[in-house]
C-alpha positions in Angstrom: 0.0 0.0 0.0 1.2 3.5 -0.7 0.7 6.2 1.9 1.2 8.8 -0.8 -1.6 7.3 -2.9 -4.0 7.4 0.2 -3.0 11.0 1.0 -3.3 12.3 -2.6 -6.7 10.7 -3.0 -7.8 12.0 0.4 -6.8 15.6 -0.3 -8.5 15.6 -3.7 -11.6 14.1 -2.1 -11.5 16.6 0.7 -11.5 19.6 -1.6 -13.7 17.9 -4.2 -11.4 19.3 -6.9 -7.8 20.3 -6.5 -4.6 20.9 -8.5 -1.2 19.4 -7.9 0.3 22.5 -6.2 -2.5 22.7 -3.7 -2.2 19.0 -2.9 1.5 19.3 -2.4 1.5 22.4 -0.3 -1.2 20.9 2.0 0.7 17.6 2.4 4.1 19.3 3.0 2.6 21.7 5.5 1.4 18.7 7.5 5.0 17.4 7.6 4.2 14.5 5.3 7.6 14.9 3.8 9.0 13.6 7.1 6.5 11.1 8.3 5.4 9.7 4.9 8.4 10.5 2.7 6.1 12.6 0.4 8.0 14.7 -2.1 6.8 16.9 -5.0 7.9 14.2 -7.5 6.0 11.4 -5.7 2.9 13.6 -5.6 2.9 14.3 -9.3 3.8 10.7 -10.1 0.8 9.6 -8.0 -1.5 12.0 -9.7 -0.4 10.7 -13.1 -0.7 7.1 -12.1 -4.1 7.5 -10.4 -5.5 9.3 -13.4 -4.2 6.6 -15.8 -5.9 3.9 -13.6 -9.2 5.8 -13.7 -9.2 6.7 -10.0 -8.9 10.4 -10.7 -10.4 12.5 -13.5 -8.1 15.3 -14.8 -9.4 18.5 -16.4 -7.6 21.5 -17.9 -10.3 24.1 -17.8 -7.8 26.7 -16.5 -5.0 27.3 -18.9 -1.7 25.7 -17.6 -3.3 24.1 -14.6 -4.6 20.5 -14.3 -7.3 19.9 -11.7 -8.3 16.5 -10.4 -11.5 15.0 -9.1 -12.2 11.5 -7.7 -14.1 9.1 -9.8 -16.4 6.4 -8.4 -13.5 4.0 -8.6 -11.3 6.5 -6.9 -13.7 6.8 -4.0 -13.8 3.0 -3.6 -10.0 2.8 -3.7 -9.6 5.6 -1.2 -12.0 4.0 1.3 -10.3 0.6 0.8 -6.9 2.0 1.5 -8.1 4.0 4.5 -9.7 1.0 6.1 -6.7 -1.2 5.5 -4.3 1.4 6.9 -6.4 1.7 10.0 -7.1 -1.9 10.7 -3.7 -3.5 9.8 -0.5 -2.6 11.7 2.5 -2.1 9.3 6.2 -1.9 10.1 6.4 1.6 8.7 4.4 4.4 10.4 3.5 6.3 7.3 0.4 4.2 6.5 -1.1 4.9 9.9 -0.2 8.5 9.7 -2.0 8.8 6.4 -5.1 7.1 7.8 -5.1 9.4 10.8 -4.9 12.5 8.6 -8.1 11.2 6.8 -9.8 9.6 9.9 -13.0 11.8 9.8 -13.8 10.2 6.4 -15.1 7.3 8.3 -18.3 7.0 10.4 -17.4 6.8 14.1 -18.6 3.3 14.7 -16.7 2.0 11.7 -13.5 3.7 12.8 -13.8 2.2 16.2 -14.5 -1.3 14.8 -11.4 -1.0 12.5 -9.3 0.2 15.4 -10.4 -2.8 17.5 -9.2 -5.1 14.8 -5.8 -3.2 14.9 -5.7 -3.6 18.7 -6.3 -7.4 18.5 -3.5 -7.7 15.9 -1.1 -5.7 18.0 -1.9 -7.7 21.1 -1.3 -10.9 19.2 2.1 -9.5 17.9 3.1 -8.5 21.5 2.3 -12.0 22.8 4.1 -13.7 20.0 7.2 -11.6 20.6 7.1 -12.5 24.3 6.8 -16.2 23.5 9.8 -15.9 21.2 11.8 -14.3 24.0 10.9 -17.0 26.4 11.6 -19.8 23.9 15.0 -18.5 22.7 18.1 -20.4 23.7 20.8 -19.3 21.1 22.0 -16.8 20.3 20.9 -14.9 23.5 21.4 -11.4 22.1 18.5 -11.9 19.6 16.2 -11.5 22.7 16.8 -7.8 22.2 15.2 -8.0 18.7 12.1 -9.8 20.0 12.1 -7.4 23.0 11.9 -4.5 20.6 9.0 -6.0 18.7 7.2 -6.7 22.0 7.8 -3.1 23.2 6.6 -1.6 19.8 3.5 -3.8 19.7 2.7 -3.1 23.4 3.1 0.7 22.9 1.0 0.6 19.7 -1.7 -1.4 21.6 -1.8 1.2 24.4 -2.1 4.1 22.0 -4.8 2.3 20.0 -6.8 1.6 23.2 -6.6 5.4 24.0 -7.8 6.4 20.5 -10.7 4.0 20.7 -11.7 5.4 24.1 -11.5 9.0 22.8 -13.7 8.2 19.8 -16.2 6.3 22.0 -16.3 9.4 24.2 -17.2 11.5 21.1 -13.8 13.1 20.2 -13.5 14.6 16.7 -16.4 15.1 14.3 -16.6 12.0 12.1 -18.4 11.3 8.8 -22.0 12.2 9.0 -21.7 14.4 12.1 -22.0 18.2 12.2 -18.7 20.0 11.5 -16.9 16.9 10.1 -14.2 17.5 7.4 -14.9 13.9 6.3 -17.5 14.7 3.6 -16.2 15.0 0.0 -15.7 18.6 -1.0 -16.0 19.9 2.6 -12.4 21.3 2.9 -12.9 24.7 1.3 -12.5 26.6 4.6 -10.2 24.0 6.2 -6.9 25.4 7.5 -4.0 23.5 8.8 -1.2 25.1 10.8 2.3 24.8 9.4 4.1 21.8 10.5 7.2 22.7 12.7 10.5 21.3 11.7 11.6 18.3 13.9 14.8 19.9 15.0 13.1 23.2 16.1 
């Protein structure tokens, strides 16, 4: 799965219609260049590839500027990618980061159900790593690797439990709720603060 693909589809969906420069400036202002390795080249490559595959429709009504809209296939692909990124833990954090940026696209109950699947997978990974530590005889230093996996899975499970609890308590306007930025075309007035550099 490509985090860039999910993010590009999500931004186009959010605005309803967007050009490449707007998509790129939004994503880079969120720090996606750091946490999802998004670059200008990867954004334009994704736009070209998604258009070729029929997930985006490109139009050139404004001279010198291509604007993009989601097709029905694009909406289906976007929701599929979003659900997968939320429910299935991945070694790299960029998929989850992309899903969190687009979280309000989902109804509250569905997001909670997907996160519960994620939690179960993380708890299973934590327990498996602990069993590997307990069973290991040689070489003993490999326990550190299994210990790292156990720690990462346990931390991920703790964070996921917290997000589930916050959503169950009504945090964040989700799809179908008043004020939610999850409806297609609802981003016209949405403003994101600039992402501070990590070394600041």
